[in-house]
Backbone as XML, in Angstrom:
<?xml version="1.0"?>
<chain id="A" units="angstrom">
  <residue number="1" name="UNK">
    <atom name="N" x="-64.854" y="78.553" z="-112.107"/>
    <atom name="CA" x="-65.755" y="78.555" z="-113.245"/>
    <atom name="C" x="-64.953" y="78.109" z="-114.460"/>
  </residue>
  <residue number="2" name="UNK">
    <atom name="N" x="-65.448" y="77.104" z="-115.126"/>
    <atom name="CA" x="-64.757" y="76.557" z="-116.282"/>
    <atom name="C" x="-65.146" y="77.324" z="-117.533"/>
  </residue>
  <residue number="3" name="UNK">
    <atom name="N" x="-64.154" y="77.678" z="-118.322"/>
    <atom name="CA" x="-64.402" y="78.430" z="-119.545"/>
    <atom name="C" x="-64.809" y="77.476" z="-120.664"/>
  </residue>
  <residue number="4" name="UNK">
    <atom name="N" x="-65.750" y="77.939" z="-121.486"/>
    <atom name="CA" x="-66.178" y="77.110" z="-122.606"/>
    <atom name="C" x="-65.275" y="77.310" z="-123.814"/>
  </residue>
  <residue number="5" name="UNK">
    <atom name="N" x="-64.438" y="78.351" z="-123.784"/>
    <atom name="CA" x="-63.533" y="78.619" z="-124.898"/>
    <atom name="C" x="-62.163" y="77.999" z="-124.621"/>
  </residue>
  <residue number="6" name="UNK">
    <atom name="N" x="-61.671" y="77.174" z="-125.533"/>
    <atom name="CA" x="-60.325" y="76.638" z="-125.334"/>
    <atom name="C" x="-59.287" y="77.749" z="-125.513"/>
  </residue>
  <residue number="7" name="UNK">
    <atom name="N" x="-58.107" y="77.582" z="-124.916"/>
    <atom name="CA" x="-57.092" y="78.624" z="-125.083"/>
    <atom name="C" x="-56.658" y="78.736" z="-126.539"/>
  </residue>
  <residue number="8" name="UNK">
    <atom name="N" x="-56.262" y="79.924" z="-126.894"/>
    <atom name="CA" x="-55.806" y="80.159" z="-128.270"/>
    <atom name="C" x="-54.538" y="79.364" z="-128.519"/>
  </residue>
  <residue number="9" name="UNK">
    <atom name="N" x="-54.309" y="78.914" z="-129.752"/>
    <atom name="CA" x="-53.115" y="78.128" z="-130.049"/>
    <atom name="C" x="-51.814" y="78.840" z="-129.679"/>
  </residue>
  <residue number="10" name="UNK">
    <atom name="N" x="-51.724" y="80.140" z="-129.889"/>
    <atom name="CA" x="-50.492" y="80.858" z="-129.552"/>
    <atom name="C" x="-50.271" y="80.873" z="-128.049"/>
  </residue>
  <residue number="11" name="UNK">
    <atom name="N" x="-51.338" y="81.107" z="-127.289"/>
    <atom name="CA" x="-51.211" y="81.121" z="-125.831"/>
    <atom name="C" x="-50.838" y="79.734" z="-125.313"/>
  </residue>
  <residue number="12" name="UNK">
    <atom name="N" x="-51.425" y="78.717" z="-125.885"/>
    <atom name="CA" x="-51.106" y="77.351" z="-125.483"/>
    <atom name="C" x="-49.653" y="77.019" z="-125.813"/>
  </residue>
  <residue number="13" name="UNK">
    <atom name="N" x="-49.184" y="77.463" z="-126.945"/>
    <atom name="CA" x="-47.787" y="77.223" z="-127.331"/>
    <atom name="C" x="-46.821" y="77.925" z="-126.392"/>
  </residue>
  <residue number="14" name="UNK">
    <atom name="N" x="-47.141" y="79.140" z="-126.013"/>
    <atom name="CA" x="-46.280" y="79.877" z="-125.075"/>
    <atom name="C" x="-46.283" y="79.191" z="-123.718"/>
  </residue>
  <residue number="15" name="UNK">
    <atom name="N" x="-47.465" y="78.787" z="-123.244"/>
    <atom name="CA" x="-47.550" y="78.091" z="-121.966"/>
    <atom name="C" x="-46.733" y="76.805" z="-122.011"/>
  </residue>
  <residue number="16" name="UNK">
    <atom name="N" x="-46.874" y="76.032" z="-123.076"/>
    <atom name="CA" x="-46.126" y="74.781" z="-123.204"/>
    <atom name="C" x="-44.627" y="75.052" z="-123.229"/>
  </residue>
  <residue number="17" name="UNK">
    <atom name="N" x="-44.183" y="76.049" z="-123.984"/>
    <atom name="CA" x="-42.760" y="76.357" z="-124.073"/>
    <atom name="C" x="-42.202" y="76.757" z="-122.711"/>
  </residue>
  <residue number="18" name="UNK">
    <atom name="N" x="-42.932" y="77.580" z="-121.981"/>
    <atom name="CA" x="-42.465" y="77.999" z="-120.661"/>
    <atom name="C" x="-42.427" y="76.836" z="-119.678"/>
  </residue>
  <residue number="19" name="UNK">
    <atom name="N" x="-43.475" y="76.015" z="-119.668"/>
    <atom name="CA" x="-43.511" y="74.858" z="-118.785"/>
    <atom name="C" x="-42.408" y="73.867" z="-119.139"/>
  </residue>
  <residue number="20" name="UNK">
    <atom name="N" x="-42.227" y="73.601" z="-120.429"/>
    <atom name="CA" x="-41.200" y="72.670" z="-120.892"/>
    <atom name="C" x="-39.817" y="73.158" z="-120.475"/>
  </residue>
  <residue number="21" name="UNK">
    <atom name="N" x="-39.536" y="74.428" z="-120.697"/>
    <atom name="CA" x="-38.243" y="74.988" z="-120.319"/>
    <atom name="C" x="-38.038" y="74.905" z="-118.809"/>
  </residue>
  <residue number="22" name="UNK">
    <atom name="N" x="-39.032" y="75.324" z="-118.036"/>
    <atom name="CA" x="-38.888" y="75.331" z="-116.581"/>
    <atom name="C" x="-38.717" y="73.914" z="-116.042"/>
  </residue>
  <residue number="23" name="UNK">
    <atom name="N" x="-39.501" y="72.982" z="-116.550"/>
    <atom name="CA" x="-39.410" y="71.597" z="-116.072"/>
    <atom name="C" x="-38.023" y="71.025" z="-116.324"/>
  </residue>
  <residue number="24" name="UNK">
    <atom name="N" x="-37.541" y="71.130" z="-117.552"/>
    <atom name="CA" x="-36.244" y="70.542" z="-117.856"/>
    <atom name="C" x="-35.099" y="71.323" z="-117.251"/>
  </residue>
  <residue number="25" name="UNK">
    <atom name="N" x="-35.216" y="72.628" z="-117.138"/>
    <atom name="CA" x="-34.169" y="73.425" z="-116.512"/>
    <atom name="C" x="-34.011" y="73.034" z="-115.049"/>
  </residue>
  <residue number="26" name="UNK">
    <atom name="N" x="-35.125" y="72.993" z="-114.312"/>
    <atom name="CA" x="-35.034" y="72.691" z="-112.894"/>
    <atom name="C" x="-34.769" y="71.213" z="-112.635"/>
  </residue>
  <residue number="27" name="UNK">
    <atom name="N" x="-35.332" y="70.318" z="-113.442"/>
    <atom name="CA" x="-35.047" y="68.900" z="-113.230"/>
    <atom name="C" x="-33.590" y="68.598" z="-113.557"/>
  </residue>
  <residue number="28" name="UNK">
    <atom name="N" x="-33.039" y="69.244" z="-114.570"/>
    <atom name="CA" x="-31.618" y="69.050" z="-114.893"/>
    <atom name="C" x="-30.746" y="69.587" z="-113.767"/>
  </residue>
  <residue number="29" name="UNK">
    <atom name="N" x="-31.073" y="70.760" z="-113.279"/>
    <atom name="CA" x="-30.287" y="71.366" z="-112.213"/>
    <atom name="C" x="-30.333" y="70.532" z="-110.943"/>
  </residue>
  <residue number="30" name="UNK">
    <atom name="N" x="-31.500" y="70.026" z="-110.608"/>
    <atom name="CA" x="-31.665" y="69.292" z="-109.358"/>
    <atom name="C" x="-31.132" y="67.866" z="-109.413"/>
  </residue>
  <residue number="31" name="UNK">
    <atom name="N" x="-30.965" y="67.312" z="-110.593"/>
    <atom name="CA" x="-30.492" y="65.928" z="-110.675"/>
    <atom name="C" x="-29.085" y="65.800" z="-111.245"/>
  </residue>
  <residue number="32" name="UNK">
    <atom name="N" x="-28.792" y="66.463" z="-112.339"/>
    <atom name="CA" x="-27.522" y="66.215" z="-113.024"/>
    <atom name="C" x="-26.324" y="66.883" z="-112.358"/>
  </residue>
  <residue number="33" name="UNK">
    <atom name="N" x="-26.502" y="68.036" z="-111.761"/>
    <atom name="CA" x="-25.357" y="68.677" z="-111.111"/>
    <atom name="C" x="-24.872" y="67.844" z="-109.926"/>
  </residue>
  <residue number="34" name="UNK">
    <atom name="N" x="-25.751" y="67.401" z="-109.018"/>
    <atom name="CA" x="-25.257" y="66.504" z="-107.966"/>
    <atom name="C" x="-24.751" y="65.172" z="-108.519"/>
  </residue>
  <residue number="35" name="UNK">
    <atom name="N" x="-25.402" y="64.675" z="-109.563"/>
    <atom name="CA" x="-25.003" y="63.407" z="-110.168"/>
    <atom name="C" x="-23.601" y="63.511" z="-110.765"/>
  </residue>
  <residue number="36" name="UNK">
    <atom name="N" x="-23.311" y="64.639" z="-111.425"/>
    <atom name="CA" x="-21.982" y="64.832" z="-112.000"/>
    <atom name="C" x="-20.925" y="65.068" z="-110.924"/>
  </residue>
  <residue number="37" name="UNK">
    <atom name="N" x="-21.301" y="65.607" z="-109.788"/>
    <atom name="CA" x="-20.342" y="65.887" z="-108.720"/>
    <atom name="C" x="-20.113" y="64.686" z="-107.816"/>
  </residue>
  <residue number="38" name="UNK">
    <atom name="N" x="-20.912" y="63.652" z="-107.954"/>
    <atom name="CA" x="-20.827" y="62.514" z="-107.044"/>
    <atom name="C" x="-19.481" y="61.813" z="-107.109"/>
  </residue>
  <residue number="39" name="UNK">
    <atom name="N" x="-18.893" y="61.697" z="-108.289"/>
    <atom name="CA" x="-17.605" y="61.007" z="-108.422"/>
    <atom name="C" x="-16.501" y="61.665" z="-107.626"/>
  </residue>
  <residue number="40" name="UNK">
    <atom name="N" x="-16.465" y="62.984" z="-107.605"/>
    <atom name="CA" x="-15.453" y="63.686" z="-106.846"/>
    <atom name="C" x="-15.664" y="63.526" z="-105.346"/>
  </residue>
  <residue number="41" name="UNK">
    <atom name="N" x="-16.907" y="63.315" z="-104.948"/>
    <atom name="CA" x="-17.191" y="63.124" z="-103.528"/>
    <atom name="C" x="-16.869" y="61.704" z="-103.063"/>
  </residue>
  <residue number="42" name="UNK">
    <atom name="N" x="-16.922" y="60.739" z="-103.981"/>
    <atom name="CA" x="-16.715" y="59.349" z="-103.583"/>
    <atom name="C" x="-15.246" y="58.962" z="-103.516"/>
  </residue>
  <residue number="43" name="UNK">
    <atom name="N" x="-14.418" y="59.565" z="-104.365"/>
    <atom name="CA" x="-12.998" y="59.205" z="-104.351"/>
    <atom name="C" x="-12.151" y="60.383" z="-104.814"/>
  </residue>
  <residue number="44" name="UNK">
    <atom name="N" x="-10.966" y="60.454" z="-104.257"/>
    <atom name="CA" x="-10.029" y="61.490" z="-104.694"/>
    <atom name="C" x="-8.956" y="60.900" z="-105.609"/>
  </residue>
  <residue number="45" name="UNK">
    <atom name="N" x="-8.985" y="59.586" z="-105.826"/>
    <atom name="CA" x="-8.026" y="58.907" z="-106.700"/>
    <atom name="C" x="-8.488" y="59.038" z="-108.152"/>
  </residue>
  <residue number="46" name="UNK">
    <atom name="N" x="-7.584" y="59.522" z="-109.008"/>
    <atom name="CA" x="-7.930" y="59.789" z="-110.407"/>
    <atom name="C" x="-8.379" y="58.519" z="-111.135"/>
  </residue>
  <residue number="47" name="UNK">
    <atom name="N" x="-7.647" y="57.430" z="-110.996"/>
    <atom name="CA" x="-7.993" y="56.214" z="-111.749"/>
    <atom name="C" x="-9.323" y="55.623" z="-111.273"/>
  </residue>
  <residue number="48" name="UNK">
    <atom name="N" x="-9.584" y="55.690" z="-109.975"/>
    <atom name="CA" x="-10.873" y="55.200" z="-109.481"/>
    <atom name="C" x="-12.011" y="56.088" z="-109.978"/>
  </residue>
  <residue number="49" name="UNK">
    <atom name="N" x="-11.759" y="57.388" z="-110.076"/>
    <atom name="CA" x="-12.790" y="58.313" z="-110.567"/>
    <atom name="C" x="-13.095" y="58.045" z="-112.035"/>
  </residue>
  <residue number="50" name="UNK">
    <atom name="N" x="-12.056" y="57.771" z="-112.837"/>
    <atom name="CA" x="-12.273" y="57.449" z="-114.246"/>
    <atom name="C" x="-13.098" y="56.173" z="-114.366"/>
  </residue>
  <residue number="51" name="UNK">
    <atom name="N" x="-12.777" y="55.178" z="-113.557"/>
    <atom name="CA" x="-13.533" y="53.933" z="-113.569"/>
    <atom name="C" x="-14.977" y="54.174" z="-113.139"/>
  </residue>
  <residue number="52" name="UNK">
    <atom name="N" x="-15.161" y="54.967" z="-112.114"/>
    <atom name="CA" x="-16.496" y="55.281" z="-111.620"/>
    <atom name="C" x="-17.338" y="55.986" z="-112.679"/>
  </residue>
  <residue number="53" name="UNK">
    <atom name="N" x="-16.760" y="56.974" z="-113.352"/>
    <atom name="CA" x="-17.504" y="57.680" z="-114.389"/>
    <atom name="C" x="-17.753" y="56.798" z="-115.606"/>
  </residue>
  <residue number="54" name="UNK">
    <atom name="N" x="-16.850" y="55.868" z="-115.901"/>
    <atom name="CA" x="-17.071" y="54.938" z="-117.010"/>
    <atom name="C" x="-18.265" y="54.032" z="-116.726"/>
  </residue>
  <residue number="55" name="UNK">
    <atom name="N" x="-18.336" y="53.520" z="-115.520"/>
    <atom name="CA" x="-19.471" y="52.681" z="-115.139"/>
    <atom name="C" x="-20.753" y="53.506" z="-115.165"/>
  </residue>
  <residue number="56" name="UNK">
    <atom name="N" x="-20.671" y="54.761" z="-114.726"/>
    <atom name="CA" x="-21.832" y="55.644" z="-114.742"/>
    <atom name="C" x="-22.361" y="55.835" z="-116.161"/>
  </residue>
  <residue number="57" name="UNK">
    <atom name="N" x="-21.461" y="56.029" z="-117.125"/>
    <atom name="CA" x="-21.875" y="56.242" z="-118.508"/>
    <atom name="C" x="-22.533" y="54.986" z="-119.075"/>
  </residue>
  <residue number="58" name="UNK">
    <atom name="N" x="-22.010" y="53.812" z="-118.726"/>
    <atom name="CA" x="-22.619" y="52.559" z="-119.188"/>
    <atom name="C" x="-24.052" y="52.451" z="-118.657"/>
  </residue>
  <residue number="59" name="UNK">
    <atom name="N" x="-24.238" y="52.711" z="-117.369"/>
    <atom name="CA" x="-25.584" y="52.630" z="-116.803"/>
    <atom name="C" x="-26.487" y="53.746" z="-117.317"/>
  </residue>
  <residue number="60" name="UNK">
    <atom name="N" x="-25.902" y="54.884" z="-117.623"/>
    <atom name="CA" x="-26.699" y="55.966" z="-118.204"/>
    <atom name="C" x="-27.211" y="55.550" z="-119.586"/>
  </residue>
  <residue number="61" name="UNK">
    <atom name="N" x="-26.359" y="54.921" z="-120.376"/>
    <atom name="CA" x="-26.805" y="54.421" z="-121.680"/>
    <atom name="C" x="-27.890" y="53.363" z="-121.520"/>
  </residue>
  <residue number="62" name="UNK">
    <atom name="N" x="-27.702" y="52.467" z="-120.556"/>
    <atom name="CA" x="-28.730" y="51.454" z="-120.307"/>
    <atom name="C" x="-30.041" y="52.104" z="-119.875"/>
  </residue>
  <residue number="63" name="UNK">
    <atom name="N" x="-29.940" y="53.202" z="-119.128"/>
    <atom name="CA" x="-31.135" y="53.930" z="-118.723"/>
    <atom name="C" x="-31.876" y="54.537" z="-119.894"/>
  </residue>
  <residue number="64" name="UNK">
    <atom name="N" x="-31.162" y="54.839" z="-120.963"/>
    <atom name="CA" x="-31.822" y="55.330" z="-122.176"/>
    <atom name="C" x="-32.381" y="54.178" z="-123.014"/>
  </residue>
  <residue number="65" name="UNK">
    <atom name="N" x="-31.675" y="53.060" z="-123.047"/>
    <atom name="CA" x="-32.032" y="51.960" z="-123.938"/>
    <atom name="C" x="-33.114" y="51.044" z="-123.365"/>
  </residue>
  <residue number="66" name="UNK">
    <atom name="N" x="-33.057" y="50.759" z="-122.065"/>
    <atom name="CA" x="-33.975" y="49.786" z="-121.466"/>
    <atom name="C" x="-35.448" y="50.205" z="-121.593"/>
  </residue>
  <residue number="67" name="UNK">
    <atom name="N" x="-35.812" y="51.456" z="-121.296"/>
    <atom name="CA" x="-37.235" y="51.803" z="-121.462"/>
    <atom name="C" x="-37.741" y="51.614" z="-122.888"/>
  </residue>
  <residue number="68" name="UNK">
    <atom name="N" x="-36.900" y="51.921" z="-123.870"/>
    <atom name="CA" x="-37.302" y="51.716" z="-125.261"/>
    <atom name="C" x="-37.453" y="50.237" z="-125.574"/>
  </residue>
  <residue number="69" name="UNK">
    <atom name="N" x="-36.534" y="49.433" z="-125.084"/>
    <atom name="CA" x="-36.613" y="47.990" z="-125.338"/>
    <atom name="C" x="-37.823" y="47.378" z="-124.646"/>
  </residue>
  <residue number="70" name="UNK">
    <atom name="N" x="-38.081" y="47.793" z="-123.410"/>
    <atom name="CA" x="-39.245" y="47.277" z="-122.688"/>
    <atom name="C" x="-40.533" y="47.650" z="-123.416"/>
  </residue>
  <residue number="71" name="UNK">
    <atom name="N" x="-40.625" y="48.901" z="-123.849"/>
    <atom name="CA" x="-41.807" y="49.329" z="-124.593"/>
    <atom name="C" x="-41.986" y="48.565" z="-125.886"/>
  </residue>
  <residue number="72" name="UNK">
    <atom name="N" x="-40.893" y="48.299" z="-126.593"/>
    <atom name="CA" x="-40.970" y="47.545" z="-127.842"/>
    <atom name="C" x="-41.421" y="46.111" z="-127.606"/>
  </residue>
  <residue number="73" name="UNK">
    <atom name="N" x="-40.856" y="45.464" z="-126.604"/>
    <atom name="CA" x="-41.240" y="44.083" z="-126.297"/>
    <atom name="C" x="-42.702" y="44.018" z="-125.874"/>
  </residue>
  <residue number="74" name="UNK">
    <atom name="N" x="-43.097" y="44.942" z="-124.985"/>
    <atom name="CA" x="-44.484" y="44.908" z="-124.518"/>
    <atom name="C" x="-45.479" y="45.284" z="-125.607"/>
  </residue>
  <residue number="75" name="UNK">
    <atom name="N" x="-45.082" y="46.132" z="-126.538"/>
    <atom name="CA" x="-45.997" y="46.453" z="-127.637"/>
    <atom name="C" x="-46.170" y="45.271" z="-128.586"/>
  </residue>
  <residue number="76" name="UNK">
    <atom name="N" x="-45.215" y="44.369" z="-128.625"/>
    <atom name="CA" x="-45.386" y="43.139" z="-129.401"/>
    <atom name="C" x="-46.245" y="42.127" z="-128.655"/>
  </residue>
  <residue number="77" name="UNK">
    <atom name="N" x="-46.187" y="42.149" z="-127.324"/>
    <atom name="CA" x="-47.008" y="41.231" z="-126.528"/>
    <atom name="C" x="-48.462" y="41.696" z="-126.507"/>
  </residue>
  <residue number="78" name="UNK">
    <atom name="N" x="-48.669" y="43.016" z="-126.362"/>
    <atom name="CA" x="-50.018" y="43.598" z="-126.323"/>
    <atom name="C" x="-50.187" y="44.560" z="-127.498"/>
  </residue>
  <residue number="79" name="UNK">
    <atom name="N" x="-50.324" y="44.041" z="-128.717"/>
    <atom name="CA" x="-50.331" y="44.935" z="-129.891"/>
    <atom name="C" x="-51.534" y="45.867" z="-129.972"/>
  </residue>
  <residue number="80" name="UNK">
    <atom name="N" x="-52.636" y="45.526" z="-129.339"/>
    <atom name="CA" x="-53.828" y="46.375" z="-129.450"/>
    <atom name="C" x="-54.197" y="47.070" z="-128.145"/>
  </residue>
  <residue number="81" name="UNK">
    <atom name="N" x="-53.479" y="46.813" z="-127.077"/>
    <atom name="CA" x="-53.829" y="47.369" z="-125.770"/>
    <atom name="C" x="-52.719" y="48.322" z="-125.306"/>
  </residue>
  <residue number="82" name="UNK">
    <atom name="N" x="-52.801" y="49.565" z="-125.727"/>
    <atom name="CA" x="-51.774" y="50.548" z="-125.412"/>
    <atom name="C" x="-51.726" y="50.867" z="-123.919"/>
  </residue>
  <residue number="83" name="UNK">
    <atom name="N" x="-52.868" y="50.773" z="-123.258"/>
    <atom name="CA" x="-52.901" y="51.043" z="-121.811"/>
    <atom name="C" x="-52.097" y="49.978" z="-121.061"/>
  </residue>
  <residue number="84" name="UNK">
    <atom name="N" x="-52.219" y="48.724" z="-121.472"/>
    <atom name="CA" x="-51.451" y="47.657" z="-120.837"/>
    <atom name="C" x="-49.957" y="47.840" z="-121.091"/>
  </residue>
  <residue number="85" name="UNK">
    <atom name="N" x="-49.600" y="48.284" z="-122.290"/>
    <atom name="CA" x="-48.183" y="48.519" z="-122.601"/>
    <atom name="C" x="-47.617" y="49.572" z="-121.661"/>
  </residue>
  <residue number="86" name="UNK">
    <atom name="N" x="-48.316" y="50.684" z="-121.505"/>
    <atom name="CA" x="-47.831" y="51.744" z="-120.619"/>
    <atom name="C" x="-47.839" y="51.305" z="-119.154"/>
  </residue>
  <residue number="87" name="UNK">
    <atom name="N" x="-48.849" y="50.574" z="-118.749"/>
    <atom name="CA" x="-48.936" y="50.132" z="-117.355"/>
    <atom name="C" x="-47.808" y="49.172" z="-117.011"/>
  </residue>
  <residue number="88" name="UNK">
    <atom name="N" x="-47.575" y="48.184" z="-117.870"/>
    <atom name="CA" x="-46.505" y="47.230" z="-117.600"/>
    <atom name="C" x="-45.121" y="47.869" z="-117.756"/>
  </residue>
  <residue number="89" name="UNK">
    <atom name="N" x="-44.985" y="48.810" z="-118.677"/>
    <atom name="CA" x="-43.719" y="49.527" z="-118.797"/>
    <atom name="C" x="-43.435" y="50.302" z="-117.518"/>
  </residue>
  <residue number="90" name="UNK">
    <atom name="N" x="-44.440" y="50.979" z="-116.988"/>
    <atom name="CA" x="-44.268" y="51.720" z="-115.736"/>
    <atom name="C" x="-43.933" y="50.787" z="-114.584"/>
  </residue>
  <residue number="91" name="UNK">
    <atom name="N" x="-44.567" y="49.626" z="-114.546"/>
    <atom name="CA" x="-44.288" y="48.653" z="-113.490"/>
    <atom name="C" x="-42.857" y="48.151" z="-113.568"/>
  </residue>
  <residue number="92" name="UNK">
    <atom name="N" x="-42.417" y="47.763" z="-114.757"/>
    <atom name="CA" x="-41.046" y="47.259" z="-114.932"/>
    <atom name="C" x="-40.031" y="48.337" z="-114.591"/>
  </residue>
  <residue number="93" name="UNK">
    <atom name="N" x="-40.239" y="49.545" z="-115.093"/>
    <atom name="CA" x="-39.277" y="50.617" z="-114.826"/>
    <atom name="C" x="-39.306" y="51.047" z="-113.363"/>
  </residue>
  <residue number="94" name="UNK">
    <atom name="N" x="-40.451" y="50.980" z="-112.722"/>
    <atom name="CA" x="-40.525" y="51.269" z="-111.300"/>
    <atom name="C" x="-39.743" y="50.263" z="-110.477"/>
  </residue>
  <residue number="95" name="UNK">
    <atom name="N" x="-39.849" y="48.992" z="-110.814"/>
    <atom name="CA" x="-39.101" y="47.953" z="-110.100"/>
    <atom name="C" x="-37.601" y="48.121" z="-110.327"/>
  </residue>
  <residue number="96" name="UNK">
    <atom name="N" x="-37.205" y="48.389" z="-111.567"/>
    <atom name="CA" x="-35.781" y="48.597" z="-111.867"/>
    <atom name="C" x="-35.257" y="49.832" z="-111.126"/>
  </residue>
  <residue number="97" name="UNK">
    <atom name="N" x="-36.046" y="50.894" z="-111.094"/>
    <atom name="CA" x="-35.628" y="52.117" z="-110.400"/>
    <atom name="C" x="-35.501" y="51.892" z="-108.903"/>
  </residue>
  <residue number="98" name="UNK">
    <atom name="N" x="-36.438" y="51.175" z="-108.314"/>
    <atom name="CA" x="-36.366" y="50.880" z="-106.889"/>
    <atom name="C" x="-35.135" y="50.034" z="-106.570"/>
  </residue>
  <residue number="99" name="UNK">
    <atom name="N" x="-34.851" y="49.039" z="-107.401"/>
    <atom name="CA" x="-33.667" y="48.213" z="-107.192"/>
    <atom name="C" x="-32.389" y="49.052" z="-107.296"/>
  </residue>
  <residue number="100" name="UNK">
    <atom name="N" x="-32.330" y="49.941" z="-108.275"/>
    <atom name="CA" x="-31.151" y="50.796" z="-108.425"/>
    <atom name="C" x="-30.997" y="51.729" z="-107.237"/>
  </residue>
  <residue number="101" name="UNK">
    <atom name="N" x="-32.096" y="52.265" z="-106.749"/>
    <atom name="CA" x="-32.045" y="53.154" z="-105.593"/>
    <atom name="C" x="-31.571" y="52.412" z="-104.346"/>
  </residue>
  <residue number="102" name="UNK">
    <atom name="N" x="-32.016" y="51.186" z="-104.164"/>
    <atom name="CA" x="-31.574" y="50.393" z="-103.019"/>
    <atom name="C" x="-30.091" y="50.059" z="-103.106"/>
  </residue>
  <residue number="103" name="UNK">
    <atom name="N" x="-29.627" y="49.714" z="-104.307"/>
    <atom name="CA" x="-28.195" y="49.442" z="-104.481"/>
    <atom name="C" x="-27.382" y="50.695" z="-104.182"/>
  </residue>
  <residue number="104" name="UNK">
    <atom name="N" x="-27.844" y="51.838" z="-104.663"/>
    <atom name="CA" x="-27.152" y="53.092" z="-104.402"/>
    <atom name="C" x="-27.152" y="53.423" z="-102.913"/>
  </residue>
  <residue number="105" name="UNK">
    <atom name="N" x="-28.289" y="53.287" z="-102.273"/>
    <atom name="CA" x="-28.395" y="53.648" z="-100.863"/>
    <atom name="C" x="-27.595" y="52.755" z="-99.936"/>
  </residue>
  <residue number="106" name="UNK">
    <atom name="N" x="-27.574" y="51.463" z="-100.226"/>
    <atom name="CA" x="-26.897" y="50.532" z="-99.336"/>
    <atom name="C" x="-25.507" y="50.128" z="-99.822"/>
  </residue>
  <residue number="107" name="UNK">
    <atom name="N" x="-25.172" y="50.413" z="-101.063"/>
    <atom name="CA" x="-23.900" y="49.952" z="-101.609"/>
    <atom name="C" x="-22.832" y="51.010" z="-101.771"/>
  </residue>
  <residue number="108" name="UNK">
    <atom name="N" x="-23.191" y="52.278" z="-101.651"/>
    <atom name="CA" x="-22.225" y="53.353" z="-101.845"/>
    <atom name="C" x="-21.877" y="53.941" z="-100.488"/>
  </residue>
  <residue number="109" name="UNK">
    <atom name="N" x="-20.590" y="54.076" z="-100.232"/>
    <atom name="CA" x="-20.168" y="54.649" z="-98.957"/>
    <atom name="C" x="-19.325" y="55.899" z="-99.207"/>
  </residue>
  <residue number="110" name="UNK">
    <atom name="N" x="-19.204" y="56.712" z="-98.176"/>
    <atom name="CA" x="-18.425" y="57.925" z="-98.282"/>
    <atom name="C" x="-16.936" y="57.619" z="-98.204"/>
  </residue>
  <residue number="111" name="UNK">
    <atom name="N" x="-16.150" y="58.592" z="-98.627"/>
    <atom name="CA" x="-14.706" y="58.473" z="-98.461"/>
    <atom name="C" x="-14.385" y="58.440" z="-96.977"/>
  </residue>
  <residue number="112" name="UNK">
    <atom name="N" x="-13.318" y="57.759" z="-96.577"/>
    <atom name="CA" x="-12.952" y="57.746" z="-95.152"/>
    <atom name="C" x="-12.670" y="59.145" z="-94.611"/>
  </residue>
  <residue number="113" name="UNK">
    <atom name="N" x="-12.093" y="60.030" z="-95.447"/>
    <atom name="CA" x="-11.808" y="61.385" z="-94.980"/>
    <atom name="C" x="-13.096" y="62.133" z="-94.668"/>
  </residue>
  <residue number="114" name="UNK">
    <atom name="N" x="-14.136" y="61.886" z="-95.447"/>
    <atom name="CA" x="-15.405" y="62.571" z="-95.227"/>
    <atom name="C" x="-16.074" y="62.090" z="-93.950"/>
  </residue>
  <residue number="115" name="UNK">
    <atom name="N" x="-15.892" y="60.826" z="-93.613"/>
    <atom name="CA" x="-16.489" y="60.289" z="-92.390"/>
    <atom name="C" x="-15.840" y="60.879" z="-91.149"/>
  </residue>
  <residue number="116" name="UNK">
    <atom name="N" x="-14.523" y="61.113" z="-91.208"/>
    <atom name="CA" x="-13.818" y="61.641" z="-90.038"/>
    <atom name="C" x="-13.791" y="63.150" z="-90.004"/>
  </residue>
  <residue number="117" name="UNK">
    <atom name="N" x="-14.150" y="63.788" z="-91.100"/>
    <atom name="CA" x="-14.143" y="65.252" z="-91.150"/>
    <atom name="C" x="-12.806" y="65.836" z="-91.567"/>
  </residue>
  <residue number="118" name="UNK">
    <atom name="N" x="-11.831" y="64.976" z="-91.869"/>
    <atom name="CA" x="-10.527" y="65.469" z="-92.309"/>
    <atom name="C" x="-10.605" y="65.867" z="-93.786"/>
  </residue>
  <residue number="119" name="UNK">
    <atom name="N" x="-9.793" y="66.818" z="-94.168"/>
    <atom name="CA" x="-9.741" y="67.233" z="-95.548"/>
    <atom name="C" x="-10.821" y="68.219" z="-95.926"/>
  </residue>
  <residue number="120" name="UNK">
    <atom name="N" x="-11.571" y="68.706" z="-94.932"/>
    <atom name="CA" x="-12.634" y="69.668" z="-95.224"/>
    <atom name="C" x="-12.225" y="71.099" z="-94.911"/>
  </residue>
  <residue number="121" name="UNK">
    <atom name="N" x="-10.949" y="71.291" z="-94.607"/>
    <atom name="CA" x="-10.504" y="72.631" z="-94.248"/>
    <atom name="C" x="-10.486" y="73.508" z="-95.505"/>
  </residue>
  <residue number="122" name="UNK">
    <atom name="N" x="-10.887" y="74.754" z="-95.333"/>
    <atom name="CA" x="-10.855" y="75.721" z="-96.414"/>
    <atom name="C" x="-9.484" y="76.385" z="-96.404"/>
  </residue>
  <residue number="123" name="UNK">
    <atom name="N" x="-8.781" y="76.389" z="-97.546"/>
    <atom name="CA" x="-7.453" y="77.022" z="-97.546"/>
    <atom name="C" x="-7.565" y="78.522" z="-97.274"/>
  </residue>
  <residue number="124" name="UNK">
    <atom name="N" x="-6.539" y="79.039" z="-96.596"/>
    <atom name="CA" x="-6.543" y="80.462" z="-96.244"/>
    <atom name="C" x="-6.132" y="81.320" z="-97.404"/>
  </residue>
</chain>
């Protein structure tokens, strides 16, 4: 049964705050912790790890900048059609994300020690 009364502003604010906190808390935990640990899993060499994290930071910055640039360009192409701007932005970012996922899946390999199972012993 649908209520004819909208939720009170305070209740809506509390709901939004809780949802916002839970979404970002769990999405951060589920994505950034493994993402930050990936460098240590890929190489045990310090200089290679520094290089790996440097490349990661460059792509992370591009991940922040590209959606804004795409939205700006598309808003100039479709100045009065906001739905087209969002649709084409989603399409472009979906294609870029799929390409990045494919490169990650097929281009990244495990350390040789991890493949053979060596180096996984727990110290006594």
